[in-house]
C-alpha positions in Angstrom: 0.0 0.0 0.0 1.4 3.4 -1.0 2.0 5.9 1.8 -0.3 8.9 1.7 1.4 12.2 1.2 0.2 15.3 2.9 -0.4 18.3 0.7 2.4 20.9 1.1 1.7 23.9 3.2 2.2 27.2 1.5 4.8 29.6 2.9 3.5 31.9 5.7 0.5 29.8 6.7 0.3 28.4 10.3 1.9 25.0 10.8 -0.3 24.0 13.8 -3.6 22.2 13.7 -6.0 24.2 11.5 -9.7 24.7 12.0 -12.2 26.5 9.9 -10.8 28.6 7.0 -12.6 31.2 4.9 -11.0 32.3 1.5 -11.9 35.1 -0.9 -10.2 36.2 -4.2 -10.2 39.8 -5.2 -12.2 40.7 -8.2 -9.8 43.6 -8.8 -6.7 41.3 -8.9 -7.0 37.6 -9.0 -3.5 37.3 -7.5 -4.8 38.9 -4.3 -6.3 36.4 -1.9 -7.6 36.9 1.6 -8.1 34.2 4.2 -9.5 34.1 7.7 -7.8 31.1 9.4 -8.5 29.4 12.7 -5.3 27.8 13.9 -3.9 26.7 17.2 -0.9 29.0 16.9 -1.8 31.6 14.4 -5.5 32.6 14.0 -6.1 35.7 12.0 -6.4 37.4 8.7 -3.8 36.3 6.0 -3.1 37.8 2.6 -1.4 36.5 -0.5 -0.3 38.7 -3.4 0.9 35.9 -5.6 -2.2 33.6 -6.1 -1.6 31.7 -2.8 2.0 30.6 -3.1 3.1 32.9 -0.2 1.0 34.2 2.7 1.5 37.0 5.3 -0.4 37.3 8.5 -1.9 40.8 8.3 -4.1 41.0 11.3 -4.6 39.0 14.5 -7.5 40.9 16.0 -9.4 38.3 17.9 -12.8 39.8 16.9 -12.2 38.2 13.5 -11.9 34.7 14.8 -13.7 34.8 18.1 -16.3 32.3 17.0 -14.5 30.8 14.1 -16.4 27.5 14.3 -19.6 29.5 13.4 -18.5 32.4 11.3 -15.2 32.8 9.4 -16.8 34.6 6.5 -14.7 36.9 4.3 -15.5 38.8 1.1 -13.0 40.7 -1.1 -14.4 43.8 -2.7 -15.0 43.2 -6.4 -13.4 46.5 -7.5 -10.9 47.6 -4.8 -8.0 45.2 -4.3 -7.3 46.6 -0.8 -10.8 46.4 0.5 -12.0 43.3 2.3 -15.0 42.6 4.5 -15.1 40.1 7.4 -18.2 38.9 9.2 -18.4 37.6 12.7 -20.4 38.9 15.7 -19.4 42.3 14.1 -19.2 43.3 10.5 -15.7 44.6 9.7 -14.2 46.4 6.7 -10.6 47.0 5.9 -9.6 49.4 3.2 -5.8 49.0 3.6 -5.5 45.3 2.7 -6.3 44.1 6.2 -4.0 46.1 8.3 -6.8 48.1 10.1 -10.4 47.3 10.8 -13.5 49.4 10.8 -16.6 48.1 12.6 -19.6 48.8 10.4 -23.0 49.5 11.7 -25.4 46.6 11.4 -28.8 45.9 12.8 -27.9 42.5 14.3 -24.8 40.7 15.7 -25.0 37.5 13.7 -23.4 38.1 10.2 -23.3 35.3 7.7 -23.8 36.7 4.3 -22.8 39.8 2.3 -23.5 41.0 -1.2 -21.4 43.8 -2.6 -23.1 45.6 -5.6 -20.3 45.7 -8.2 -21.9 48.7 -9.8 -21.8 50.9 -6.7 -18.6 52.0 -5.1 -19.1 52.9 -1.4 -15.6 53.2 0.0 
C-alpha cells in the first residue's frame, strides 16, 4: 500500500492544527487572496499577493476569529484590491489590505452573508 502524502503547506501559513478557513479572491486582482484562518498557533487574517503561493499574517484581531467555528466569512471587494469585509459577531471592513479594521453599523450581531453591488462604489 502506498503511503499517503500530505499536501504541502504554502509559505507563511500556520503550521499547527488548522480549524475553519474562509477564503476570498479579489475581483480587482485575482492574485490577491484573503483568508481568515483558525489555527492553534496563528488565528487571524492572512493575505497572499501571488495567487496563494506565499502568505502573510496581516491582522490577528481576535474579533475576526472569536467564533471561528460558526463564522469565518470573508469577502473581497469586487473593485478595490485593498478592501475586504469580514463577518463575525461584528461586520468589519478594511480598506488597507487588512491592516486596520472598521466596525460597520449593522442591525444585528449575527453576520453570515454579504453582497457587494459591483456597480456601486461605497468606500
